[in-house]
C-alpha angles and dihedrals in degrees: 000000000000141000093284090053090050092052092045092050094042127101128250094282094052091049092046091053091049092049091047092052090049092051092047091051094049093046094048094048091049089053092044093053094044095047094045089056097041096045092048089052092043093054092057094040094054093050094047095042096051093044091050092048094054091048092055124101096236142358095266093053090042091056092051093047094045093048090058090062098032099087093158094049095236102129105027094062089060092051092045091049092053090049092057089062093046092049092051094051094106097034124107114253110258102155138037088248087069093049121108129029124311093260091061092045092050091049092051099047094043091048092051092047091048092051091053091050093049091050088053091051092048094053109133096015092106091054092050091048091048094049092045093052101039106034094078090053092047089052090047090052089054091049095049093047092045093051091048091048092047095048091047091054093045094049090052090056093063118231114053123208133180091250091055092051102040096058100053093036091050091051091049091053088061087075091064090050090048090053091053092047089055095044103045098063090045093052094046092047092047092055095044093046091046090057092048092047090050091054093049091046091053091051091050093047090052091049092048091051093050091045091052091053091048093051092046089053090051092048095047 
């Protein structure tokens, strides 16, 4: 008798818990693999894109050069947002977005662009946090229900021995272990990715601040 036998012999709740843990594991590993690849690429892209931009002769050329390296579209939206303010410098105000001085407009458009980029970087983090925090409890639910179900069946058989109890209870405890196996990779990945995202976010915030000062100097 093993865990697969326990699941096969279990009732609807035991099977539902096992299926839920399997789905949580698959979803978290898909996110882990995708984010590991995308964040690794994003780290290099941000460094190359910003370095290329500052080595360009002007903002327009810098945008073209940065876009060539910015495969994840993390740097070019900031440059494009700042250009919208520069291009509207001589236009008549027609919307509230054009109200205020250019410093305020630059702050607003760069902040909005940066928020969109950060949301893009944080994609999947909520799922990893949810799996990491709930999978152990889902596994514990399967264990408690499995032990209850096993003891109910054993008590109905009459005489109870240690051998009769240890097998079903041991199989039920596998559900707790399964919950931990699902949760631990999700928690570790969430923490590692959070640190990487924080580093990329700091680089982008620094670039946005420098870009704002550059555009204000050009507009003055």
